[in-house]
N, C-alpha and C positions, 0 to 999 in steps of 0.2 A: 623436499619440495617436488611436487609432481611435474612431469613434462606433459604438456597438452598441445593439441592441434586445433581444438574447438574451444572458444572462450566459455561456452556453456558448461564445459567439463569442470571448471574451477568455480564451484558454487558455495562450498562449505567453508566456514571459518570459525575459529574458536577464540576470538578476541573478545574479552569482556572488560568493561570499565567499572571499577569500584567507586561508587558515588559517596561513600562515607566521608571522605576527606573533602571532596569538592562541594557537595550539597548537604552534607550532614544527614544523608539518607542511607539506611541499610539496604542498598539496592545495587544490583549488578546489571549493567547494560550489555546485552548481547549485540555486538556491532555487526551489522549485516552489509555495511557499505564498502567492503573490500574485495568485491569481485569485479569483473570487467564491465558490468553495467552499473556498478556503484550503488546498488540497492538490493533489498530482499526480493524485489520483483523478478530478479533473474531466475529464482527457483520456480515460480509459477509460470513464467514465460517458457522456460525449458520444458517443464512438464506438459504444458498445453501444446507446444509445437511437436514434441515427441509423440503425443497421443494422436495429433492430427496427421502426422506422417504415417503412423502405424495403421490408421483407419483408411488411408488413401485420400483423405480430404485435401492434403497438401501434396502437390506433385510438381515436377520440374515446370517452371513457368508460372507457378502460382504467385499471387501477390497477397501478402498478409495485410489485413486492415483491422484496426482496433481503435475503440474510443478509450482515451487515457488522459489523466490529468498530468502525466509526466513520466514517472519512474517505469511503469510497464512499457511505455513507448520507447524509452531508451533501451530497456532489456530486449524488446523485440527487434529494435534496430540492430543491436549487436548480433543477435542470432540470425536475422535475415541476411545481414552482410556476410556472416561466416558460412552460411549454408546455401547462398545463391538465390534467395528469394527477394522479391521486391517488398517494400513495406510502406504503407501509408498510415500515418497516425492522425486521428481526428481528435483534436483537443479544443480548448476554448481560451478566452483571453486571460484566464487566471493561471495558465501554465507559466512557470518561471521562464524568462527569456533564455537563460543559460541552458535549460533543458531542451528548448526548441533547437538551439544551435548545435547541441550535442547530437540530436537525432539527425539533423541535416548533414553534419560532418560525417556521419556513418552511412550516408547515402539514402536516407529515408525522405519521403515527401511528408511535410507537415501541413495539415489543413487546419487553420484556426477559425473556430466559430466565434464571430465577434458579437453576435446578438442572441439572446435566449429566444426560444420559441414561445409563442403566445401561450400555448398550453404544453408545458413540459420543461420550460427553462433551458439552461445550457445542456443538461444531460439529454433532454428530449431532442434538442437540435442536433447534438452529436450523433445520437443513435439513428435519427432519421437520415442523416447524411450517410452513415455507414450502410444502412439498409438500401439507400438509393444506389450507392456504389456497387453493392453486391448484385442488385437487380440489373445493373447496366452491363455487367461483364462477369462471366462465370469464372474468370481467373481469380477474382477476389475471394478470399477466405477469411471470414470473421471468426476468430477464436472465442469471442464473447466472454471476457473475464468475469462478468457479473453472474453468470449462471453455469460456468464450466466447472465440473467437479474436479478436473485436474488442478484447478487453482488451489483448493484446500488440500487435496491429496499430496501436493508437493511438500506441504509443511507437516502433514501427518508422517510422511516418509523421512523427512530430513530435519526440520527445525526442532520439533518437539523431542525426538530421541537424542539429539545433540545436547539440548539443555539438560535432559534427564541424566545423561552420562556425566556431565560436568557438575551437576548439583543433585546428587542422589537424595539429599534431605530437603529438597525444595518445598517451601510452604505455599508461596504465592507467585503466580505468573501474571504480569500485566501485559496486555496485548492491545494495540490500537485497532480500531474498527473502521475499515474502509469498505471494500467489497466483502469483507469478513472472511476472505480466504485463509489468511494467516491465523486469525482467531479460531475458525472452525477446525482447521487442521490440527492445531495445537490442542484445543479443547477436547476434541475427539480422542486424540492419542492419550492424553493424561486421564481422561475418563475411563479409558479401557485398561490402562496399565498402572496408573498412579492416582487413584481416585481421591486421595486425601489432599492433593494439590488444589488450591483455590484459584479459579480462573477469574480474573478481573478484566473486563473490557473497558477500554478508554475511548471515549468518543468526544467530538467537538460540539459545543453548543451551536444549535442551528441545524444539526443533523437530525433526521427523522428515524434513523436506524432502530432506535429503541423506544420509539413512540413519542419523542419530544416534538415541539412545534418547529416547523421549518423557519429558517432565518438565513439571510445571506451570509456566505462564508468566503474568505479570500485565500486561505492557506490550503494548497492542494495536498492530497494524500489521504487524510482521514475524513470521515463524515460522508453521508449520502443524503441526497434529497428525496430518496425513495428507500423503502425497506429492501435490503439486499435479498435476492431470492434464495441464496444458500445459507442464510442465517437460521440457526436453531437455538433459541434462547435457553433451552433446557440444559445446554452444556455450559452456560455462563452463570457464575455465582453472584457477581456484582457488576454494576456499571457505574462509571464515573464520567461526568461531562465536564469539559474544560473550555473556558472562554479563550478565544484566540489571542486576546491581549496577554493572558497568562502564558500561553505558548511562546509568544515573542519574548517575554521577560525571562523565561527559563532558558530558551536558546541563547540569549545574550549573556546570561549568567554563566552558562557552561562555556561559552566562547571566551569569556573573561578569564577562565581558568585553563584555557588551552584546548578545549574540546569543542570543535566546530561541527555541530549536528544540525540536521534538517528539522523542518517544522513538525513532522510526525513524532520525532523523538522528544521534542520539547513538550508536546501535548501529552505523551505517555508518561514522561517524568513528572510533569505537573499533576497528572491524575494519580500517579502512584503516591506522591506526597500527600495529596488530599485524602486518599483512602487510608494511609497510615495514620494520619492525624485523627481521622474519625474513629478508627478501630484501636488506637493506642498500640499499634503493631510495630514496635521498633526492635523487637528481638527475634523477628522471623527471618528466614532465608528467602529473599525475594529477588526475582529476575524480571527485567523489562526488555522487550525487544526494540532495538533502535534500528528502524528500517533503512536509513541512509545517512550520509554525511551532509555537511552544510554548504559545500561549494556552489551548489545550484541555487542557493537561497541568498547569495550575496547581494542581489538587486532587490530583494524583498525583506524577508525576516531579519537579515543581518545588516540591512541598510538603515542608518539613522534617520534618513528622510522618508522611509516607508512607514505607512501605518495601515491598520486594518480598516480599509475603506471599501465596503461592499459594492459590487457592481452587478450582482445578480445572484440567483439561486436556482437550484433544481427543484421543479415542482411537479414532476410526474407522480401519479398515484401508483401504489404498489401493484395494482392490477395492470396498469399500463406497462410497467417495466416487465412484469412476468410475461405479458403478451409479446413484448419486443425481444426478450432475452431468450435466444435459442442457441445452444452450443453448436459449434461447427461439427 
């Protein structure tokens, strides 16, 4: 076990869950929730902060600011606390309450956007607030996860090679699509080094990432109300869309067998099951990435009283986001 002084140094894990007994699926879950930030976003956060420090954008006294639905906000909170930066997370009403409390416990300031913008929805309102902060004080540094190449490079450098080492005969990789950083990093690596591996993107119904119609969504993590600037569909072989109600069902089914995972994992597992049924692919070696664990979803996905009850959606156009998204 390594001895560390910075929590961002402990990023990699090699824990996989075999879902053959639990779900009847020939699928291994790569569990990314066992670092100090509790999610795969620690990798992207570390890569982006390191790059900003090397470029000189981050200096002593800087205050990080980022728009996040939750997990990246926690990861940046951990890194900011350990390296002596301030951090302000701009989120919205869909962020899990437990996630907000975690960020605040780490010393971050959380600003919750309660109402969507007239033109742009929640994402538009969040980004507008971030831009206003940065314009008001040059101490603020926006890493911009939506268009920052360090986002996908983190997974090209770490996540994909780790999967390939553990599964040299991998046939299919299922990856959830949010900002598409994880998807693009893994897809690029396998395209370059193991081209026979099929890359299946899993998205949520209501997301416009792959051209579907926008619809209100309640589970944070996957899905976008705008096309992600870093997405290149030429690296993706198939796309599966999952209803949020199916996400909830899968999360609760896994919990009933002792595996408490978050909403993104439920979506990816549901999508993998659908893809396997459509392709009759039950004899393949398959891996899905599980971005986080389920503790942050106890008040939502894992609460019997909670239901998928939409409160708003992101409605920016792709051109609008491209104009707004400029890496630090």
